[in-house]
N, C-alpha and C positions, 0 to 999 in steps of 0.2 A: 581372644584377641586375634591377631593376624596369623594365618597359616599360609605359607607359600612354599612351593616346591622348588622354585628356581630363584633367579636374581630378583632384586627389588626394582620396580619401575619408579620413575619420578613421582607418579601418582602415589605410590605406597610411601615414599619418603615424605611427601607433603602431609599425608594423613598421619604418619608416625610423629612428625615434628609437631603437629597440632594435637597429638594425643587423641585422635579420632579412631575408634575401633572399626575394623573392617575385616572382611573375609576375602582373601584372594582366591580366584578360581582360574584354572588354566585349561586350555583346550588345544587340540591339535589343529593348527591353521589349515592343514590339508583337508579337513572336513568342510571347509568353506568359510569365508569371512562374512557372508551375509548374516544379518542378525538372527534370523529364524534358525539357520543352521547352527549358529553359535549357541543359542538358547537350548536347542535340542541336544547338542553335544555336552552341555552342562547338566542336562536332565532338568531344565527349568522351564516353566511356563513362559512362552514368549511375551506375555503381558507384563512380566516382572523384569524383563531385560530391555534396556533402553539404548538407543543409538544417539550419537551426538552429531548434529548437523550444524554447519556454520554458514551463515548467510550475511549478505551485506545490503545496506540500504543507504540512502543519502546521508544518514546520520552516523554511519560507521558499520562495524561488524557486530553480529549478534550470534549467540549460541542457543540452539533449540535442542532439547532432550526429549525424545518421543519414543514410544514403544517400537521395538524393532520391526513389527509387522505393519506399522502405520506409515502413511505418507504424510509429509508435512504440508499443511494447507497454507500456502504462502500468503494468502489474503488475511487469514486469522493470525498468522505469525507476525505480519506487518502491524496489524492492529494491536497486538499484544505489546509491541515495543514502541508504539506511537508513530509509526512510519506509514506513508501512503503505499509503499511497496518495498519488498525485499526480494532478493534472488539468492539461490544457493551459490556458494563460492565454488568456482571451478576447481576440480581435483588438483590441478597443477599449482594452485595457490594455497592449498590447505596447510602444507608444511611451513611455508613462509609466514603465514598469519598465526598459526597455532603452535608450531613446534612439533606437531604430530603428523604421521602419514595416514592416508585413507585406510580405514580398517582398524586403526589404533588410536583414533582421536577421542580423548576423554574430556569431559567438561571440567575436570580438575587439573591444575598445574599447567595451563596454557602459558605461552610467552607473555601475554598480557591478560589482564582481567577484563573480559568482555561481559556485557549484560547477558545473562543466561536465564532462559525461560524453560521450566519443566512442564511437560504435559500434566494436566490435572490428575490423570490416572496414577501418577507417581505416589499420590497420597493414599491409594487404595490398600496397599499391603504394608507389612511391617518393615520391609526393606525393598530396595531396588538394586539392580545390577547394571553397571555402566562399564565402559572400556577402562582397562587398567593402564592405558597409555601406550600399549605395545600390542601388536597382533599376537594373539595367543593368551592374553591376560585380561581378566575381567575382575571388577571389584564390587563387592556387595556391601 
């Protein structure tokens, strides 16, 4: 079940409430908050660690979960949610829209349920790692 060294994040509480097993991973934010640095500090293949990107289009907000080393293709992202175009949400708006800060944005436990699209590569392994909802925390 869950192993965590420090406090529980909202993401962990959501998973506990729904009885979804997970493994919590922590890292030193001083090692960098870019996804590849986080993956390396966890001793994980960057292909199994995913970042959460929030975008908006004419139809609302969308969440895209992609490998940390990848760039989001905005045209493909828009097509995936049936929009003509989407743009990444400015950093200044992330907390207002999601409840999370940049570097700690998780696809789980946002203020509202937004349509969420995972990169197809998330199906490749037995598990994936995403933000635990706070800088320094990841959830597998």
